[in-house]
NULUMKOL-617312 format. One record per residue (C-alpha): residue number from 1; y, z, x. Coordinates in Angstrom, 3 decimals. Each point is the difference from the previous one (the first is absolute). Example, Ala and Ser with C-alpha at 12.3 -4.5 7.8 and 13.67 -1.06 7.14 Angstrom:
# residues 2
num = 1&yy = -4.500&zz = 7.800&xx = 12.300 $
num = 2&yy = 3.440&zz = -0.660&xx = 1.370 $
This chain:
# residues 137
num = 1&yy = -0.167&zz = -0.497&xx = 0.216 $
num = 2&yy = 3.060&zz = -0.644&xx = 1.453 $
num = 3&yy = 3.135&zz = 3.086&xx = 0.635 $
num = 4&yy = 2.678&zz = -0.261&xx = -2.661 $
num = 5&yy = 3.696&zz = -0.032&xx = 1.326 $
num = 6&yy = 0.820&zz = 3.267&xx = -1.952 $
num = 7&yy = -3.321&zz = 1.455&xx = 2.691 $
num = 8&yy = 1.645&zz = -0.719&xx = 2.627 $
num = 9&yy = 3.835&zz = 0.959&xx = -0.912 $
num = 10&yy = -2.310&zz = 3.477&xx = -0.080 $
num = 11&yy = -1.493&zz = -0.443&xx = 3.570 $
num = 12&yy = 3.539&zz = -0.675&xx = 1.047 $
num = 13&yy = 1.236&zz = 3.285&xx = -1.647 $
num = 14&yy = -2.824&zz = 1.950&xx = 0.791 $
num = 15&yy = -0.469&zz = -0.757&xx = 3.844 $
num = 16&yy = 2.872&zz = -0.840&xx = 1.645 $
num = 17&yy = 2.972&zz = 1.888&xx = 1.713 $
num = 18&yy = 3.397&zz = 0.419&xx = -1.975 $
num = 19&yy = 1.629&zz = -2.136&xx = 2.294 $
num = 20&yy = -2.467&zz = -2.740&xx = -0.754 $
num = 21&yy = 0.486&zz = 0.700&xx = -3.565 $
num = 22&yy = 4.039&zz = -0.267&xx = 0.903 $
num = 23&yy = -0.597&zz = -3.593&xx = 0.473 $
num = 24&yy = -0.002&zz = -0.734&xx = -4.104 $
num = 25&yy = -3.819&zz = -2.445&xx = 0.863 $
num = 26&yy = -1.626&zz = -0.897&xx = -3.305 $
num = 27&yy = -3.133&zz = -1.888&xx = -0.493 $
num = 28&yy = 0.389&zz = -3.084&xx = -1.118 $
num = 29&yy = -3.555&zz = -1.057&xx = -0.064 $
num = 30&yy = -3.488&zz = 1.007&xx = 1.445 $
num = 31&yy = -3.137&zz = -2.380&xx = 0.328 $
num = 32&yy = -3.438&zz = 0.495&xx = 1.403 $
num = 33&yy = 1.424&zz = -0.743&xx = 4.088 $
num = 34&yy = 3.747&zz = 0.392&xx = -0.537 $
num = 35&yy = 2.783&zz = 1.536&xx = -1.083 $
num = 36&yy = 3.840&zz = -0.852&xx = -0.770 $
num = 37&yy = 2.632&zz = 2.481&xx = -0.055 $
num = 38&yy = 3.895&zz = 0.263&xx = -0.735 $
num = 39&yy = 2.235&zz = 0.937&xx = 2.226 $
num = 40&yy = 2.940&zz = 0.549&xx = -1.235 $
num = 41&yy = 3.726&zz = -0.923&xx = 1.412 $
num = 42&yy = 1.789&zz = 3.010&xx = 0.850 $
num = 43&yy = 3.304&zz = 0.241&xx = 2.171 $
num = 44&yy = -1.565&zz = 3.407&xx = 1.497 $
num = 45&yy = -2.243&zz = -2.179&xx = 1.127 $
num = 46&yy = 2.053&zz = -2.567&xx = 2.160 $
num = 47&yy = 0.805&zz = 0.346&xx = 2.799 $
num = 48&yy = 3.274&zz = -1.211&xx = 2.416 $
num = 49&yy = 0.661&zz = -3.835&xx = -1.499 $
num = 50&yy = -1.616&zz = 0.716&xx = -3.206 $
num = 51&yy = -3.548&zz = -1.214&xx = 0.680 $
num = 52&yy = -2.884&zz = 2.244&xx = -1.612 $
num = 53&yy = -1.302&zz = 2.053&xx = 3.063 $
num = 54&yy = -3.286&zz = -0.794&xx = 1.837 $
num = 55&yy = -0.922&zz = 3.624&xx = -0.440 $
num = 56&yy = 0.439&zz = 0.116&xx = -3.459 $
num = 57&yy = -2.203&zz = -3.373&xx = 0.252 $
num = 58&yy = -2.439&zz = 1.046&xx = 2.105 $
num = 59&yy = -0.875&zz = 3.482&xx = -2.109 $
num = 60&yy = -0.185&zz = -2.971&xx = -3.062 $
num = 61&yy = -2.591&zz = -1.982&xx = 1.657 $
num = 62&yy = -1.892&zz = 2.927&xx = 0.865 $
num = 63&yy = 0.001&zz = 1.647&xx = -3.548 $
num = 64&yy = -0.856&zz = -3.365&xx = -1.330 $
num = 65&yy = -3.053&zz = 0.057&xx = 2.274 $
num = 66&yy = -1.552&zz = 3.636&xx = -1.238 $
num = 67&yy = 0.644&zz = -1.453&xx = -3.717 $
num = 68&yy = -2.087&zz = -3.258&xx = 0.953 $
num = 69&yy = -3.041&zz = 2.283&xx = 1.418 $
num = 70&yy = 0.313&zz = 2.066&xx = -2.435 $
num = 71&yy = -0.037&zz = -2.804&xx = -2.649 $
num = 72&yy = -3.067&zz = -1.568&xx = 1.708 $
num = 73&yy = -1.931&zz = 3.576&xx = 0.309 $
num = 74&yy = 1.078&zz = 0.820&xx = -4.077 $
num = 75&yy = 1.391&zz = 3.024&xx = 1.299 $
num = 76&yy = 2.016&zz = 1.678&xx = 2.802 $
num = 77&yy = -1.896&zz = 1.577&xx = 2.932 $
num = 78&yy = 1.532&zz = 1.590&xx = 2.930 $
num = 79&yy = 1.303&zz = -2.914&xx = 2.672 $
num = 80&yy = 2.011&zz = -0.361&xx = 2.972 $
num = 81&yy = 1.843&zz = -2.661&xx = 1.648 $
num = 82&yy = -1.484&zz = -1.093&xx = 3.278 $
num = 83&yy = 2.567&zz = -2.637&xx = 0.968 $
num = 84&yy = 2.689&zz = -1.697&xx = -1.487 $
num = 85&yy = 1.629&zz = -2.967&xx = 1.215 $
num = 86&yy = 3.275&zz = -1.934&xx = -1.903 $
num = 87&yy = 2.012&zz = -2.922&xx = 0.750 $
num = 88&yy = 3.547&zz = -0.420&xx = -1.524 $
num = 89&yy = 0.742&zz = -3.348&xx = -0.936 $
num = 90&yy = 2.895&zz = 0.245&xx = -2.446 $
num = 91&yy = 2.433&zz = 2.520&xx = -1.436 $
num = 92&yy = 0.345&zz = 0.917&xx = -3.064 $
num = 93&yy = 2.955&zz = 1.239&xx = -1.414 $
num = 94&yy = 0.844&zz = 1.210&xx = -4.386 $
num = 95&yy = -3.367&zz = -1.232&xx = -0.811 $
num = 96&yy = -3.213&zz = 1.952&xx = -0.589 $
num = 97&yy = -3.249&zz = -1.087&xx = 1.945 $
num = 98&yy = -2.962&zz = -0.327&xx = -1.572 $
num = 99&yy = -3.155&zz = 0.839&xx = 2.796 $
num = 100&yy = -3.548&zz = -1.506&xx = -0.285 $
num = 101&yy = -2.600&zz = 1.721&xx = 1.799 $
num = 102&yy = -3.192&zz = -1.966&xx = 0.490 $
num = 103&yy = -3.266&zz = 1.761&xx = 1.021 $
num = 104&yy = -1.667&zz = -2.579&xx = 2.486 $
num = 105&yy = -2.965&zz = 2.277&xx = 0.992 $
num = 106&yy = -0.861&zz = 3.304&xx = -1.847 $
num = 107&yy = -2.872&zz = 1.716&xx = 1.366 $
num = 108&yy = -1.267&zz = 3.420&xx = -0.232 $
num = 109&yy = 1.991&zz = 1.824&xx = 2.634 $
num = 110&yy = 3.047&zz = -2.602&xx = 0.853 $
num = 111&yy = 2.202&zz = -2.106&xx = -1.948 $
num = 112&yy = 2.085&zz = -2.960&xx = 0.862 $
num = 113&yy = 2.701&zz = -1.697&xx = -1.165 $
num = 114&yy = 3.041&zz = -3.029&xx = -0.171 $
num = 115&yy = 3.074&zz = 0.897&xx = -1.861 $
num = 116&yy = 2.879&zz = -2.300&xx = -0.754 $
num = 117&yy = 3.670&zz = 1.851&xx = -0.941 $
num = 118&yy = 1.883&zz = -3.047&xx = -1.991 $
num = 119&yy = 3.395&zz = 0.008&xx = -1.474 $
num = 120&yy = -0.553&zz = 0.815&xx = -3.808 $
num = 121&yy = 2.405&zz = -2.346&xx = -0.944 $
num = 122&yy = 0.009&zz = -3.105&xx = 2.500 $
num = 123&yy = -3.336&zz = 0.379&xx = 0.741 $
num = 124&yy = 0.416&zz = -0.170&xx = 3.648 $
num = 125&yy = -2.390&zz = 1.559&xx = 2.364 $
num = 126&yy = 2.153&zz = 2.922&xx = 1.564 $
num = 127&yy = -3.103&zz = 1.742&xx = 2.024 $
num = 128&yy = -3.497&zz = -0.344&xx = 0.540 $
num = 129&yy = -2.217&zz = 3.048&xx = 1.179 $
num = 130&yy = -3.521&zz = 0.395&xx = 1.003 $
num = 131&yy = -2.009&zz = 4.044&xx = -0.321 $
num = 132&yy = -2.770&zz = 0.919&xx = 1.108 $
num = 133&yy = -1.523&zz = 3.459&xx = -1.983 $
num = 134&yy = -2.339&zz = 2.863&xx = 0.651 $
num = 135&yy = -1.962&zz = 0.763&xx = -3.332 $
num = 136&yy = -0.650&zz = 4.004&xx = 0.596 $
num = 137&yy = -1.588&zz = 0.706&xx = -3.332 $
């Protein structure tokens, strides 16, 4: 049975630190091997020059991976980031960001994902990330 967005939103509220919750992330969709989250535009997350900060984008990519792994497994299990690599391609100013995490391999103890972060208004790719997770439970 596929996880619902409401169930995925509950994972966000129950398992993430308050500063991650302050990003305002919401789950837009989940599938058997993916999750799509929305990072709403906020002046608080912008750096000098008006672009959304890389730290916020990296945290959003990391969080989307947890939701994708949880959706694939049918529920949240304890996990931790082993590696994350992010390449920034263009700034996002004044627009929400859609974060799509797609699992490329899900094993019993590790998960690998590719993440695309796009400007929700233009659809332009803003950043690309890859993550490796250790599944602890």
